[in-house]
N, C-alpha and C positions, 0 to 999 in steps of 0.2 A: 653048882650041885645043890647047895642049900636052898637057893631060889627055886629050883625045880621041885624040891620036896615041899617047900612052903606053898607053892602054887597048886600042887596036887592036893594038899590038905585043904586049902581054901575051896577048890573046885568040888572035892568030895563032900565037904560040909554043906556047901550051897545046894548041891544036888539032893543030899539027904534031907535038907530043910525045905525042899521045893522052892529054892531061891528066896525064901523069907530071910532077909538079912539079919534080923534080930535073933532068930533061932540059930542061924549059922554061927553068928558071933558068940552066942552063949555056949554053943557046943565046943567052940575053940577056946573059950575062956578069954576072949578079947572084947573090946567095945565095938559097937556098931560103926563108929566113926573110923576106927582102925581098920575094920574089915573093908569099909568103902575105900579107904586110902589104898589098901593092898589090891583091891579089885581094879582100881585105876592103874596101879603100878604094873599089874600083870595083864591088863586089858581084858578083864573078865566081864562079860555081859551076859544077861539072860538071853538064851537063843530063841 
């Protein structure tokens, strides 16, 4: 359940930031490297 919420938050932030990872990470209050780690974890790629 928590993973689903986290994945949705990541996807929403990336879409809002036009997949600019630095902007998405800043909006989530995390580092870019953590964002990239979580993108790999949830298999999130720019379409």
